[in-house]
A tleap script that builds the chain and sets N, CA, C and O, in Angstrom:
source leaprc.protein.ff14SB
mol = sequence {
  NMET LEU ILE ARG PHE ASN GLU ASP PRO LEU
  LEU ASP ILE LEU SER ILE LYS LYS ALA ARG
  GLU GLU ALA GLY MET ALA LEU LEU THR PRO
  ALA LYS ALA ARG LEU GLU SER ALA GLY ILE
  PRO PHE ASP VAL HIE VAL ARG THR GLY ASN
  PRO ALA GLU VAL ILE ILE ASP LEU SER ARG
  GLU TYR HIE CYS ASP LEU ILE VAL MET GLY
  THR ARG GLY MET GLY THR ILE LYS ASN LEU
  LEU LEU GLY SER VAL ALA SER LYS VAL ILE
  HIE LEU THR GLU LYS PRO LEU LEU LEU VAL
  CLYS
}
set mol.1.N position { 91.670 77.800 69.818 }
set mol.1.CA position { 93.185 78.296 70.317 }
set mol.1.C position { 93.832 78.589 71.054 }
set mol.1.O position { 93.712 79.741 71.472 }
set mol.2.N position { 95.170 77.468 71.785 }
set mol.2.CA position { 95.353 77.392 72.566 }
set mol.2.C position { 97.540 78.558 71.763 }
set mol.2.O position { 98.402 78.688 70.893 }
set mol.3.N position { 97.114 78.860 72.806 }
set mol.3.CA position { 98.629 79.567 72.838 }
set mol.3.C position { 99.061 79.473 73.848 }
set mol.3.O position { 98.458 79.356 74.915 }
set mol.4.N position { 100.591 79.526 73.580 }
set mol.4.CA position { 101.243 79.114 75.267 }
set mol.4.C position { 103.074 79.646 75.192 }
set mol.4.O position { 104.155 79.686 74.603 }
set mol.5.N position { 101.995 80.048 76.658 }
set mol.5.CA position { 103.717 80.790 76.864 }
set mol.5.C position { 104.984 80.505 77.793 }
set mol.5.O position { 105.802 81.214 78.378 }
set mol.6.N position { 104.796 79.335 77.675 }
set mol.6.CA position { 105.812 79.279 78.714 }
set mol.6.C position { 105.273 77.322 78.370 }
set mol.6.O position { 104.114 76.918 78.470 }
set mol.7.N position { 106.328 76.566 78.031 }
set mol.7.CA position { 106.743 74.797 77.999 }
set mol.7.C position { 106.063 74.117 79.231 }
set mol.7.O position { 105.340 73.154 79.487 }
set mol.8.N position { 106.747 75.229 79.894 }
set mol.8.CA position { 106.470 74.244 82.305 }
set mol.8.C position { 104.874 75.725 82.581 }
set mol.8.O position { 104.811 76.934 82.805 }
set mol.9.N position { 104.282 75.017 82.450 }
set mol.9.CA position { 102.505 75.891 82.900 }
set mol.9.C position { 102.776 76.289 84.319 }
set mol.9.O position { 102.286 77.336 84.740 }
set mol.10.N position { 103.627 75.424 85.201 }
set mol.10.CA position { 104.193 76.126 86.592 }
set mol.10.C position { 104.399 77.759 86.232 }
set mol.10.O position { 103.611 78.700 86.330 }
set mol.11.N position { 106.058 77.679 85.688 }
set mol.11.CA position { 106.170 79.025 85.324 }
set mol.11.C position { 105.631 80.417 85.294 }
set mol.11.O position { 105.934 81.497 85.801 }
set mol.12.N position { 104.238 79.722 84.086 }
set mol.12.CA position { 103.381 80.915 83.759 }
set mol.12.C position { 102.144 81.229 85.046 }
set mol.12.O position { 101.401 82.160 85.355 }
set mol.13.N position { 102.401 80.080 85.456 }
set mol.13.CA position { 101.366 80.112 87.246 }
set mol.13.C position { 102.395 81.511 88.011 }
set mol.13.O position { 101.867 82.521 88.477 }
set mol.14.N position { 103.325 81.361 88.000 }
set mol.14.CA position { 104.062 81.598 88.973 }
set mol.14.C position { 104.537 83.651 88.197 }
set mol.14.O position { 104.527 84.702 88.838 }
set mol.15.N position { 104.781 83.492 87.101 }
set mol.15.CA position { 104.661 84.968 86.308 }
set mol.15.C position { 103.105 85.296 86.837 }
set mol.15.O position { 103.105 86.523 86.748 }
set mol.16.N position { 102.403 85.098 87.101 }
set mol.16.CA position { 101.057 85.570 87.177 }
set mol.16.C position { 101.030 86.576 88.318 }
set mol.16.O position { 100.673 87.712 88.629 }
set mol.17.N position { 101.986 84.787 89.018 }
set mol.17.CA position { 101.385 85.604 90.295 }
set mol.17.C position { 102.320 86.910 90.906 }
set mol.17.O position { 101.981 87.982 91.406 }
set mol.18.N position { 103.555 86.347 90.646 }
set mol.18.CA position { 104.911 87.556 90.922 }
set mol.18.C position { 103.920 89.023 89.811 }
set mol.18.O position { 104.301 89.960 90.513 }
set mol.19.N position { 103.370 89.458 89.123 }
set mol.19.CA position { 103.016 89.748 88.169 }
set mol.19.C position { 101.057 91.277 88.377 }
set mol.19.O position { 100.669 92.318 87.847 }
set mol.20.N position { 100.301 89.704 90.136 }
set mol.20.CA position { 99.843 90.194 90.502 }
set mol.20.C position { 100.383 90.803 91.479 }
set mol.20.O position { 100.059 91.948 91.796 }
set mol.21.N position { 101.327 90.077 92.114 }
set mol.21.CA position { 102.058 91.298 93.361 }
set mol.21.C position { 102.496 91.997 93.115 }
set mol.21.O position { 102.137 92.791 93.984 }
set mol.22.N position { 103.526 92.823 92.135 }
set mol.22.CA position { 103.965 93.877 91.972 }
set mol.22.C position { 103.141 94.793 91.642 }
set mol.22.O position { 103.314 95.899 92.154 }
set mol.23.N position { 102.085 94.612 90.759 }
set mol.23.CA position { 100.904 95.532 90.656 }
set mol.23.C position { 100.292 95.995 92.180 }
set mol.23.O position { 100.108 97.136 92.603 }
set mol.24.N position { 100.008 94.479 92.948 }
set mol.24.CA position { 99.708 95.279 94.579 }
set mol.24.C position { 100.325 96.577 95.180 }
set mol.24.O position { 100.024 97.569 95.844 }
set mol.25.N position { 101.700 95.783 94.348 }
set mol.25.CA position { 102.747 96.761 95.259 }
set mol.25.C position { 102.553 97.912 95.154 }
set mol.25.O position { 102.199 98.612 96.103 }
set mol.26.N position { 102.827 98.516 93.484 }
set mol.26.CA position { 102.266 99.622 92.916 }
set mol.26.C position { 101.017 100.322 93.607 }
set mol.26.O position { 101.044 101.388 94.223 }
set mol.27.N position { 100.294 99.787 93.457 }
set mol.27.CA position { 98.640 100.384 93.913 }
set mol.27.C position { 98.987 101.287 95.378 }
set mol.27.O position { 98.622 102.397 95.766 }
set mol.28.N position { 100.203 99.831 96.185 }
set mol.28.CA position { 100.050 101.069 97.533 }
set mol.28.C position { 100.944 102.405 97.761 }
set mol.28.O position { 100.602 103.279 98.556 }
set mol.29.N position { 102.143 102.471 96.967 }
set mol.29.CA position { 102.906 102.777 96.786 }
set mol.29.C position { 102.838 104.571 97.146 }
set mol.29.O position { 103.817 105.259 97.434 }
set mol.30.N position { 101.060 105.164 97.004 }
set mol.30.CA position { 100.666 106.580 97.588 }
set mol.30.C position { 100.232 106.540 99.184 }
set mol.30.O position { 100.072 107.343 100.104 }
set mol.31.N position { 100.140 105.099 98.948 }
set mol.31.CA position { 99.187 104.715 101.312 }
set mol.31.C position { 100.338 105.297 101.975 }
set mol.31.O position { 100.350 106.317 102.664 }
set mol.32.N position { 102.035 103.945 101.469 }
set mol.32.CA position { 102.482 103.889 101.729 }
set mol.32.C position { 103.436 104.841 102.094 }
set mol.32.O position { 104.314 104.780 102.956 }
set mol.33.N position { 103.065 105.936 101.130 }
set mol.33.CA position { 104.351 107.387 101.402 }
set mol.33.C position { 103.844 107.919 102.670 }
set mol.33.O position { 104.451 107.877 103.740 }
set mol.34.N position { 102.199 108.631 102.383 }
set mol.34.CA position { 101.456 109.147 103.262 }
set mol.34.C position { 101.852 108.575 104.788 }
set mol.34.O position { 102.040 109.284 105.776 }
set mol.35.N position { 101.956 106.653 104.711 }
set mol.35.CA position { 102.026 106.492 106.809 }
set mol.35.C position { 103.180 107.213 106.846 }
set mol.35.O position { 103.275 108.330 107.355 }
set mol.36.N position { 104.258 106.472 106.206 }
set mol.36.CA position { 106.380 107.114 106.373 }
set mol.36.C position { 106.202 108.143 106.859 }
set mol.36.O position { 106.647 108.442 107.967 }
set mol.37.N position { 105.218 109.227 105.818 }
set mol.37.CA position { 105.714 110.322 105.859 }
set mol.37.C position { 105.042 111.019 107.692 }
set mol.37.O position { 105.661 111.614 108.575 }
set mol.38.N position { 103.985 110.702 107.635 }
set mol.38.CA position { 103.623 110.617 109.285 }
set mol.38.C position { 104.252 110.519 109.993 }
set mol.38.O position { 104.500 111.395 110.821 }
set mol.39.N position { 104.863 109.179 109.937 }
set mol.39.CA position { 105.412 107.899 110.401 }
set mol.39.C position { 105.074 107.020 111.642 }
set mol.39.O position { 105.581 106.887 112.756 }
set mol.40.N position { 103.911 106.424 110.931 }
set mol.40.CA position { 102.931 105.404 111.639 }
set mol.40.C position { 103.870 103.464 111.154 }
set mol.40.O position { 104.007 102.715 110.187 }
set mol.41.N position { 104.227 103.550 112.558 }
set mol.41.CA position { 104.029 101.525 111.701 }
set mol.41.C position { 103.151 100.939 111.165 }
set mol.41.O position { 102.103 101.027 111.804 }
set mol.42.N position { 103.042 100.082 109.829 }
set mol.42.CA position { 102.400 99.697 109.343 }
set mol.42.C position { 103.313 98.953 108.951 }
set mol.42.O position { 104.453 99.385 108.783 }
set mol.43.N position { 102.811 97.073 108.625 }
set mol.43.CA position { 103.197 96.151 106.804 }
set mol.43.C position { 102.698 96.027 105.811 }
set mol.43.O position { 101.626 95.427 105.871 }
set mol.44.N position { 102.984 96.319 104.932 }
set mol.44.CA position { 102.359 96.063 103.937 }
set mol.44.C position { 102.479 93.938 103.353 }
set mol.44.O position { 103.411 93.142 103.246 }
set mol.45.N position { 100.363 93.833 103.059 }
set mol.45.CA position { 100.001 92.762 102.646 }
set mol.45.C position { 99.359 92.877 101.258 }
set mol.45.O position { 98.496 93.662 100.867 }
set mol.46.N position { 100.233 91.538 100.382 }
set mol.46.CA position { 99.635 91.507 99.134 }
set mol.46.C position { 98.759 90.501 98.677 }
set mol.46.O position { 98.809 90.651 97.456 }
set mol.47.N position { 97.882 89.440 98.938 }
set mol.47.CA position { 97.281 88.339 98.731 }
set mol.47.C position { 96.132 88.503 96.716 }
set mol.47.O position { 95.739 89.299 95.863 }
set mol.48.N position { 96.169 87.235 97.060 }
set mol.48.CA position { 94.769 87.025 95.914 }
set mol.48.C position { 94.091 86.261 96.139 }
set mol.48.O position { 94.483 85.309 96.814 }
set mol.49.N position { 92.625 86.332 95.629 }
set mol.49.CA position { 91.479 85.304 96.489 }
set mol.49.C position { 90.131 86.326 96.885 }
set mol.49.O position { 90.157 87.452 96.389 }
set mol.50.N position { 89.302 86.067 97.508 }
set mol.50.CA position { 88.155 86.124 97.721 }
set mol.50.C position { 88.541 87.582 98.392 }
set mol.50.O position { 89.443 87.472 99.222 }
set mol.51.N position { 88.039 88.947 98.203 }
set mol.51.CA position { 88.366 89.676 98.856 }
set mol.51.C position { 88.180 89.299 100.547 }
set mol.51.O position { 89.281 89.038 101.031 }
set mol.52.N position { 86.934 89.199 101.656 }
set mol.52.CA position { 86.319 89.094 102.506 }
set mol.52.C position { 86.841 88.390 102.958 }
set mol.52.O position { 86.787 88.326 104.186 }
set mol.53.N position { 87.653 87.452 102.202 }
set mol.53.CA position { 87.872 85.758 103.091 }
set mol.53.C position { 89.423 86.262 103.551 }
set mol.53.O position { 89.675 86.507 104.731 }
set mol.54.N position { 90.202 86.358 102.718 }
set mol.54.CA position { 90.828 87.218 102.345 }
set mol.54.C position { 91.545 87.819 103.116 }
set mol.54.O position { 92.740 87.735 103.399 }
set mol.55.N position { 90.335 88.741 103.602 }
set mol.55.CA position { 90.796 89.992 105.072 }
set mol.55.C position { 90.634 89.185 106.269 }
set mol.55.O position { 91.565 89.237 107.073 }
set mol.56.N position { 89.268 88.179 106.653 }
set mol.56.CA position { 89.183 87.406 107.597 }
set mol.56.C position { 90.431 87.330 107.513 }
set mol.56.O position { 91.203 88.086 108.102 }
set mol.57.N position { 90.826 86.206 106.610 }
set mol.57.CA position { 92.349 84.914 106.752 }
set mol.57.C position { 92.946 85.891 107.428 }
set mol.57.O position { 93.212 85.552 108.581 }
set mol.58.N position { 93.437 87.602 106.989 }
set mol.58.CA position { 94.818 87.795 107.419 }
set mol.58.C position { 94.377 87.559 108.897 }
set mol.58.O position { 94.871 86.677 109.598 }
set mol.59.N position { 92.981 88.798 109.495 }
set mol.59.CA position { 92.843 89.435 110.698 }
set mol.59.C position { 93.583 88.213 111.787 }
set mol.59.O position { 94.221 88.537 112.789 }
set mol.60.N position { 93.433 87.296 111.511 }
set mol.60.CA position { 93.603 85.798 112.536 }
set mol.60.C position { 94.643 85.422 111.487 }
set mol.60.O position { 94.083 84.804 110.581 }
set mol.61.N position { 95.853 85.556 111.290 }
set mol.61.CA position { 97.115 85.524 111.502 }
set mol.61.C position { 97.544 86.271 111.940 }
set mol.61.O position { 98.771 86.201 112.020 }
set mol.62.N position { 97.051 87.144 112.356 }
set mol.62.CA position { 97.967 88.284 112.276 }
set mol.62.C position { 97.748 88.811 114.071 }
set mol.62.O position { 98.596 89.484 114.657 }
set mol.63.N position { 96.313 88.285 114.777 }
set mol.63.CA position { 95.874 88.473 115.729 }
set mol.63.C position { 95.319 89.981 116.311 }
set mol.63.O position { 95.400 90.661 117.334 }
set mol.64.N position { 94.723 90.032 115.007 }
set mol.64.CA position { 93.619 91.696 114.534 }
set mol.64.C position { 93.607 91.840 115.926 }
set mol.64.O position { 93.689 90.880 116.693 }
set mol.65.N position { 93.483 93.287 116.363 }
set mol.65.CA position { 92.051 93.249 117.410 }
set mol.65.C position { 90.786 93.855 116.925 }
set mol.65.O position { 89.647 93.659 117.350 }
set mol.66.N position { 91.285 94.816 115.723 }
set mol.66.CA position { 90.100 95.014 115.007 }
set mol.66.C position { 90.373 95.355 113.659 }
set mol.66.O position { 91.453 95.772 113.241 }
set mol.67.N position { 88.972 95.089 112.761 }
set mol.67.CA position { 89.482 95.680 111.501 }
set mol.67.C position { 89.086 96.946 111.055 }
set mol.67.O position { 88.206 97.643 111.558 }
set mol.68.N position { 89.641 97.153 110.282 }
set mol.68.CA position { 89.268 98.763 109.917 }
set mol.68.C position { 89.362 98.830 108.272 }
set mol.68.O position { 90.395 98.452 107.720 }
set mol.69.N position { 88.311 99.295 107.559 }
set mol.69.CA position { 88.299 98.859 106.418 }
set mol.69.C position { 86.844 99.996 105.745 }
set mol.69.O position { 85.979 100.315 106.561 }
set mol.70.N position { 86.776 100.286 104.911 }
set mol.70.CA position { 85.813 101.689 103.827 }
set mol.70.C position { 84.548 100.923 103.433 }
set mol.70.O position { 84.407 99.736 103.137 }
set mol.71.N position { 83.664 101.929 103.509 }
set mol.71.CA position { 82.196 100.661 102.801 }
set mol.71.C position { 82.071 100.493 101.028 }
set mol.71.O position { 81.358 99.772 100.329 }
set mol.72.N position { 83.065 101.464 100.720 }
set mol.72.CA position { 82.356 101.714 99.649 }
set mol.72.C position { 83.370 101.207 98.518 }
set mol.72.O position { 84.495 101.304 99.007 }
set mol.73.N position { 83.457 100.663 97.099 }
set mol.73.CA position { 84.151 100.203 96.811 }
set mol.73.C position { 84.127 99.506 94.925 }
set mol.73.O position { 85.040 99.294 94.127 }
set mol.74.N position { 82.457 99.320 94.829 }
set mol.74.CA position { 82.422 99.202 93.756 }
set mol.74.C position { 81.006 99.163 93.244 }
set mol.74.O position { 80.318 98.452 92.512 }
set mol.75.N position { 80.849 100.633 94.216 }
set mol.75.CA position { 79.638 100.679 93.908 }
set mol.75.C position { 77.750 100.918 93.786 }
set mol.75.O position { 77.395 100.325 94.805 }
set mol.76.N position { 76.794 101.303 93.293 }
set mol.76.CA position { 75.763 101.765 94.648 }
set mol.76.C position { 74.933 100.007 93.424 }
set mol.76.O position { 74.125 99.129 93.726 }
set mol.77.N position { 75.548 100.236 92.407 }
set mol.77.CA position { 74.372 98.266 91.792 }
set mol.77.C position { 75.325 98.590 91.893 }
set mol.77.O position { 75.576 99.736 92.264 }
set mol.78.N position { 76.616 97.345 91.484 }
set mol.78.CA position { 77.795 96.509 91.498 }
set mol.78.C position { 77.133 95.624 93.548 }
set mol.78.O position { 77.107 94.423 93.816 }
set mol.79.N position { 76.695 96.933 94.604 }
set mol.79.CA position { 76.959 96.156 95.524 }
set mol.79.C position { 75.429 95.592 95.381 }
set mol.79.O position { 75.367 94.518 95.981 }
set mol.80.N position { 74.092 95.969 94.755 }
set mol.80.CA position { 73.230 95.710 94.578 }
set mol.80.C position { 73.341 93.361 94.319 }
set mol.80.O position { 72.925 92.272 94.714 }
set mol.81.N position { 74.094 93.969 93.524 }
set mol.81.CA position { 73.843 92.745 92.634 }
set mol.81.C position { 75.255 91.453 93.839 }
set mol.81.O position { 75.408 90.480 94.578 }
set mol.82.N position { 75.796 92.501 93.175 }
set mol.82.CA position { 77.256 91.408 94.543 }
set mol.82.C position { 77.554 91.500 95.760 }
set mol.82.O position { 78.613 91.037 96.184 }
set mol.83.N position { 76.623 92.147 96.578 }
set mol.83.CA position { 77.665 92.190 98.442 }
set mol.83.C position { 78.303 93.030 98.346 }
set mol.83.O position { 78.817 93.300 97.260 }
set mol.84.N position { 78.487 93.685 99.330 }
set mol.84.CA position { 79.440 94.257 99.358 }
set mol.84.C position { 80.875 93.360 100.157 }
set mol.84.O position { 80.661 92.341 100.814 }
set mol.85.N position { 81.888 93.763 100.023 }
set mol.85.CA position { 83.507 92.798 100.689 }
set mol.85.C position { 82.842 93.343 102.487 }
set mol.85.O position { 83.048 92.624 103.465 }
set mol.86.N position { 82.237 94.398 102.565 }
set mol.86.CA position { 81.880 94.789 104.086 }
set mol.86.C position { 80.965 94.448 104.649 }
set mol.86.O position { 80.857 94.791 105.826 }
set mol.87.N position { 80.171 93.817 104.167 }
set mol.87.CA position { 78.639 93.413 104.380 }
set mol.87.C position { 79.198 92.038 104.714 }
set mol.87.O position { 79.047 91.835 105.919 }
set mol.88.N position { 79.838 90.929 104.044 }
set mol.88.CA position { 80.993 89.508 103.403 }
set mol.88.C position { 80.983 89.911 105.057 }
set mol.88.O position { 80.282 89.223 105.798 }
set mol.89.N position { 81.697 90.929 105.568 }
set mol.89.CA position { 83.718 90.606 106.561 }
set mol.89.C position { 82.046 90.779 107.516 }
set mol.89.O position { 81.784 89.944 108.382 }
set mol.90.N position { 81.251 91.708 107.267 }
set mol.90.CA position { 80.822 91.733 108.945 }
set mol.90.C position { 80.386 90.609 109.589 }
set mol.90.O position { 80.637 90.409 110.777 }
set mol.91.N position { 79.134 89.118 108.236 }
set mol.91.CA position { 78.823 87.858 108.618 }
set mol.91.C position { 79.557 87.032 109.113 }
set mol.91.O position { 79.262 86.362 110.103 }
set mol.92.N position { 81.241 86.930 108.122 }
set mol.92.CA position { 81.975 86.509 108.919 }
set mol.92.C position { 82.752 86.626 109.392 }
set mol.92.O position { 83.458 85.646 109.627 }
set mol.93.N position { 83.079 87.787 109.789 }
set mol.93.CA position { 84.493 88.002 111.393 }
set mol.93.C position { 82.900 87.644 113.047 }
set mol.93.O position { 81.713 87.626 113.374 }
set mol.94.N position { 84.626 87.419 113.486 }
set mol.94.CA position { 84.318 87.138 114.656 }
set mol.94.C position { 84.537 88.339 115.627 }
set mol.94.O position { 83.877 88.546 116.646 }
set mol.95.N position { 85.599 89.124 115.138 }
set mol.95.CA position { 86.068 90.063 115.565 }
set mol.95.C position { 85.624 91.557 115.250 }
set mol.95.O position { 84.573 91.772 114.645 }
set mol.96.N position { 86.903 93.127 115.909 }
set mol.96.CA position { 85.135 93.971 116.169 }
set mol.96.C position { 85.529 94.779 115.013 }
set mol.96.O position { 86.760 94.745 114.985 }
set mol.97.N position { 85.146 95.392 114.177 }
set mol.97.CA position { 85.336 95.792 112.807 }
set mol.97.C position { 85.100 97.378 112.920 }
set mol.97.O position { 84.407 97.578 113.918 }
set mol.98.N position { 85.292 98.097 112.528 }
set mol.98.CA position { 84.913 99.673 112.517 }
set mol.98.C position { 85.268 99.815 110.670 }
set mol.98.O position { 86.395 99.832 110.176 }
set mol.99.N position { 84.125 99.890 110.019 }
set mol.99.CA position { 83.944 100.547 108.615 }
set mol.99.C position { 83.917 102.677 108.239 }
set mol.99.O position { 83.381 103.456 109.027 }
set mol.100.N position { 84.386 102.983 107.352 }
set mol.100.CA position { 84.896 103.848 107.530 }
set mol.100.C position { 84.203 104.502 105.915 }
set mol.100.O position { 84.166 103.989 104.796 }
set mol.101.N position { 83.841 105.496 106.300 }
set mol.101.CA position { 82.496 106.041 105.239 }
set mol.101.C position { 83.220 107.432 104.216 }
set mol.101.O position { 82.525 108.013 103.383 }
savepdb mol mol.pdb
quit
């Protein structure tokens, strides 16, 4: 069965992209509030794709001196099956990486 949401498939793709960006921004709201209240300057970016590759691409695009990221996100079992994002970033980046537990 084929369900058409819109006659123009490009509009559907753009709608999905917009919804993802809005959801990403909503998830970042608590972190943004904490940084703002502490007076810490920051930039917000919402991207889609392979997480490790997106992190590497952003670090290159913005000429970052250091990548800081957490070590736990998916849980022990999934990390064994899929490999962790942190592990992939370690292997893909030439930049210093600070992992926070």
